C-alpha positions as CSV (number, residue, x, y, z in Angstrom):
1,X,27.1,-2.3,8.3
2,X,24.2,-4.5,9.4
3,X,22.1,-6.6,7.0
4,X,19.0,-8.7,7.5
5,X,19.3,-11.8,5.4
6,X,16.0,-13.5,4.7
7,X,16.4,-17.3,4.1
8,X,13.7,-18.5,1.7
9,X,12.8,-21.8,0.1
10,X,12.6,-22.0,-3.6
11,X,10.8,-24.0,-6.2
12,X,14.0,-24.9,-8.1
13,X,16.6,-26.2,-5.7
14,X,20.1,-27.4,-6.7
15,X,19.9,-30.9,-8.1
16,X,23.5,-31.9,-7.2
17,X,23.5,-32.1,-3.4
18,X,27.3,-32.5,-3.4
19,X,27.6,-28.8,-4.3
20,X,25.6,-27.6,-1.3
21,X,27.7,-26.4,1.7
22,X,27.1,-27.7,5.2
23,X,24.9,-25.3,7.2
24,X,26.7,-26.1,10.5
25,X,30.1,-25.2,8.9
26,X,28.6,-21.9,7.5
27,X,27.2,-21.0,10.9
28,X,30.3,-21.9,12.8
29,X,32.6,-19.9,10.4
30,X,30.4,-16.8,10.4
31,X,29.8,-16.9,14.1
32,X,33.6,-17.2,14.8
33,X,34.6,-14.3,12.6
34,X,31.7,-12.0,13.9
35,X,29.9,-11.7,10.5
36,X,26.8,-13.5,11.8
37,X,25.2,-11.6,14.7
38,X,22.3,-14.0,15.2
39,X,19.9,-16.1,13.2
40,X,17.4,-18.9,13.5
41,X,15.0,-21.1,11.6
42,X,11.3,-20.0,11.7
43,X,8.3,-22.1,12.3
44,X,6.2,-22.9,9.2
45,X,3.8,-20.3,7.8
46,X,0.9,-22.2,9.3
47,X,2.1,-21.1,12.7
48,X,2.1,-17.4,11.7
49,X,-0.3,-14.8,13.0
50,X,-1.0,-11.7,10.8
51,X,-1.8,-8.5,12.8
52,X,-3.6,-5.5,11.3
53,X,-5.4,-2.5,12.8
54,X,-8.2,-1.1,10.8
55,X,-10.6,1.6,12.2
56,X,-9.1,1.1,15.6
57,X,-9.9,-2.6,15.6
58,X,-7.2,-5.3,15.9
59,X,-7.7,-7.9,13.2
60,X,-5.9,-11.2,13.6
61,X,-5.5,-13.8,10.9
62,X,-4.1,-17.3,11.5
63,X,-1.3,-18.1,9.0
64,X,0.4,-15.9,6.5
65,X,-1.4,-13.0,4.8
66,X,-0.4,-14.1,1.3
67,X,-0.5,-17.6,-0.1
68,X,2.8,-18.4,-1.9
69,X,5.0,-21.4,-2.6
70,X,8.1,-19.5,-1.6
71,X,8.3,-18.7,2.1
72,X,10.8,-17.2,4.5
73,X,12.1,-20.2,6.5
74,X,14.7,-18.4,8.5
75,X,16.9,-15.3,9.0
76,X,20.4,-14.1,9.8
77,X,21.6,-10.7,10.9
78,X,24.9,-10.0,9.3
79,X,27.6,-7.5,10.3
80,X,29.7,-6.9,7.1
81,X,31.9,-4.2,5.8
82,X,29.8,-3.6,2.8
83,X,27.3,-5.2,0.4
84,X,30.0,-7.1,-1.4
85,X,31.0,-8.9,1.8
86,X,27.3,-9.6,2.6
87,X,26.9,-11.1,-0.9
88,X,30.0,-13.3,-0.4
89,X,28.6,-14.6,3.0
90,X,25.2,-15.3,1.3
91,X,26.9,-17.1,-1.6
92,X,28.4,-19.6,0.8
93,X,25.1,-20.3,2.6
94,X,23.5,-23.7,1.7
95,X,20.2,-22.0,0.8
96,X,21.9,-20.1,-2.0
97,X,21.8,-23.5,-3.7
98,X,18.4,-24.9,-2.5
99,X,16.5,-21.7,-2.0
100,X,17.2,-18.0,-2.2
101,X,18.6,-15.3,0.1
102,X,17.4,-11.7,0.3
103,X,19.8,-9.3,1.8
104,X,18.6,-5.9,3.0
105,X,20.7,-3.3,4.7
106,X,19.4,-1.7,7.9
107,X,17.7,1.6,7.0
108,X,19.7,4.7,8.0
109,X,16.9,6.6,9.9
């Protein structure tokens, strides 16, 4: 089953950095066992462009639509047997300590 994992910053990161796993190790392990399909870090919200269409007119806004302290800073596509496995993969990610991870299964359309 495929999951999108949004990697987000947080306002209350782990204070003991020795508890935070190494991101390079997490990526290498999950790439090697096929659980991580792809992933990347995103440019900051200031580089975003918001696109809307209203009344047939394309409206573009520089930056994110909503102002927030917590932002999506990256993503990973996971291939896991089930939600429990996806949660285990997320738990081992460094941003589980310094941010937050939102896991969403692909919709069954």
